[in-house]
C-alpha positions, 0 to 999 in steps of 0.5 A: 466701767471705762477705767476697767476696761482699759485696765483689762487691755493694759494686763492683756498687753502686757501679757502678750508681750512674749507673744509680740516678743516672738513675733519681732524675732521672726520679723527680724529674721525676715529682715535679715533675709530681706537684706541678704536677697536684695541683691540676688533678686531683680529690682524690676522681677514681678510677683506672680499674680501680683502687680507688683515688682521686688522693690516695691515689696521689699519696701513694703515688708521693711515698712511692716516690720519697722511699723511693728518695732516702733509700735511695740516700742513705744506701748511697752516703753510706756506701760513699763512705768520706767522708760530709762529702764526699758530703754537701757535693756532694749538698745537692740530694739531702739537702734532698729527703730533709730536705724532701719527705716524704711528709705523711699525714693518718691512719694510722701513716705519719702518726705516723711522717710526724710524727716525721720532718719539721720541721715543729714548726720550719718550717712544712710548706708552707716544707719542701715548697716547699724539696723540690720547688724542690730536685726542680725544680732536679735536673730542670735540671741532669739535663737539662742534662747530656743538653743536647748529645745532644738540646738541643730536648727538653732546653731545652723540658722545662726551660722546661715545667717551669719555668712550671708550677712557676711558676703553682702556686707564684704559685697558691699563694702569690697566689691573689688575683690569680691564682685557678686554675692556667691563668691562673698559667700565662698569666702565666708564659708572657707573662712568659718570652716577654718580651710581659709581659700579665697582671696582676702580682704584688703580695706579697713572694712573688710577685715573689721568684718572678717575679723568678726566672721573669724571670732564668731563663725569658728564657734558656731561652726565647731558647735554646729559640726559637733551636734551633726557628729553626736546625732550621726553616732547615735543613729549609727548606734542606736540599734545596737543600743536597743538590742543592749536595753532589750537583753538588759530588760530580758535579763531582768525580767528572767531574774525576777521570775527566778527570784519568785520561784526561788521564795515559792522553793524555800516555802514548799521546803519549809512545810516539808520539813514541818512535816517530816518534824511532824512524822518524826515526832508521831514515830517516836512516841509510837513505841511507848504507846504499844508498850503501855498497851501490851501492859494493859492485856497482860493485866487483863489477862492475869485478872481474868482467871480470877474472876473465872475460877469461882464459876468453874468451882461452883460447877 
């Protein structure tokens, strides 16, 4: 019985993998949003009705997201039966688990995080950047799979994530050029829309970030603007299109009614022709009938005197 329950549980977990991936995709969106808003909110800002400040909330949400990725990755890697193949096909999730570990500054979680992270070999900023980029790429992949159903939303969300992430990275790696998040947003927007109005980066990291922004951002902006133009065009010409379709439907209905009327007239015409032929046939046979009746009368009159004359003679 225990084996049967375990098998059912495993099958249920495997069947829920699609739902888990959807939840993890939403978690990646939240993770990118946390990274973007981390520098915009005062870390000592208190949440309404809660005795937590923004920094504590940020660490708590990051811990939940990281824990969800670690648990799901470990469970499905073991249940797949082919761990190496699973690791190769889920590199982004592995980067999130290994690099995007919440960084605690005090308490027992601080010791735990220091044991897990690779900061002794790789700088913490590089690890956090790698994990954030893995989250961002998962968001792009997650939204790309749903492009056909919601193209405008998916493209706009991907462009917004790209612009905001670029602004945060530029402000972090090149603060001497981009003094605030909003200056990075302005530069990213002008770069994506090919306007190019803003201070150019001077450091190597800033140039790399800008190059990635140009390559990916211009494509997303082109697709997004094209979709918006298509929607506006459909809205403007929707009324005339509806009128054209209505007129076409009315014409088709009138043609069907005309066709039915023509078929009815043709049937009536056939019946009329049949009656006319019958009347003509009767009229053609009428003279011969009259002539034969006249001959009968003549013979009767001729035979009548012969029958009557003997009686007259007896008289």
